C-alpha positions as CSV (number, residue, x, y, z in Angstrom):
1,M,0.0,0.0,0.0
2,C,1.2,3.5,-0.9
3,S,2.5,5.5,2.1
4,F,0.8,8.6,0.8
5,C,-2.5,6.8,0.4
6,V,-2.3,5.5,4.0
7,E,-1.6,8.9,5.4
8,H,-4.4,10.5,3.2
9,V,-1.9,13.0,1.7
10,K,-3.7,15.2,-0.9
11,D,-0.7,17.2,-2.2
12,I,3.0,16.4,-1.9
13,D,4.8,19.6,-0.9
14,Y,8.2,20.4,-2.4
15,K,9.2,22.2,0.8
16,D,8.9,19.1,2.9
17,V,12.5,18.1,2.3
18,E,12.6,15.3,4.9
19,R,9.8,13.4,3.3
20,I,11.1,13.9,-0.2
21,R,14.7,12.7,0.6
22,R,13.3,9.3,1.5
23,F,12.5,8.8,-2.1
24,I,15.9,9.9,-3.5
25,S,18.7,7.3,-3.8
26,D,22.3,7.9,-2.6
27,R,23.1,8.7,-6.2
28,A,20.5,11.6,-6.1
29,K,18.1,9.7,-8.4
30,I,14.4,9.4,-7.9
31,E,13.6,5.9,-6.6
32,P,11.3,3.8,-8.9
33,R,7.8,2.8,-7.8
34,R,8.7,-0.9,-7.3
35,R,11.4,0.1,-4.7
36,S,9.6,3.0,-3.0
37,G,6.2,1.3,-2.9
38,V,4.3,4.5,-4.0
39,C,1.2,4.3,-6.3
40,S,1.5,5.7,-9.8
41,K,-0.7,8.8,-8.9
42,H,1.6,9.8,-6.0
43,Q,4.8,8.8,-7.9
44,R,3.9,11.4,-10.5
45,A,3.2,14.0,-7.8
46,L,6.5,13.0,-6.0
47,R,8.5,13.5,-9.2
48,L,7.1,16.9,-9.7
49,A,7.8,17.9,-6.1
50,I,11.4,16.6,-6.4
51,Q,12.0,18.5,-9.6
52,R,10.6,21.7,-8.0
53,A,12.8,21.2,-4.9
54,R,15.8,20.6,-7.1
55,H,15.2,23.8,-9.0
56,L,15.1,25.8,-5.7
57,A,18.3,23.9,-4.5
58,L,16.5,22.2,-1.6
59,V,17.5,18.8,-2.9
60,P,20.7,18.1,-4.9
61,F,20.8,17.4,-8.6
62,V,23.9,15.3,-8.2
63,P,25.4,13.5,-5.2
64,F,28.3,15.1,-3.3
65,V,31.5,13.1,-4.0
66,P,34.7,14.6,-2.6
67,S,37.4,14.8,-5.3
68,M,40.3,12.5,-4.9
69,N,42.6,15.0,-6.6
70,R,42.4,17.3,-3.6
71,L,43.3,14.6,-1.1
72,R,46.6,13.7,-2.9
73,R,49.2,16.4,-2.2
């Protein structure tokens, strides 16, 4: 069962970063429905919320990976 359906969530807010981050992988990709367990209606709303949060820099576009070149001196 979809976690948003269980909680009776009408709209997924892009400003709710803690909730959105649960559906983003460590590589900063949006988790697929089969892994996240979200229904298709809420997956589409989640994608839109993540894209809006990325545009406002609330959620990263790419993962943070420290450069190895800086560590070698």
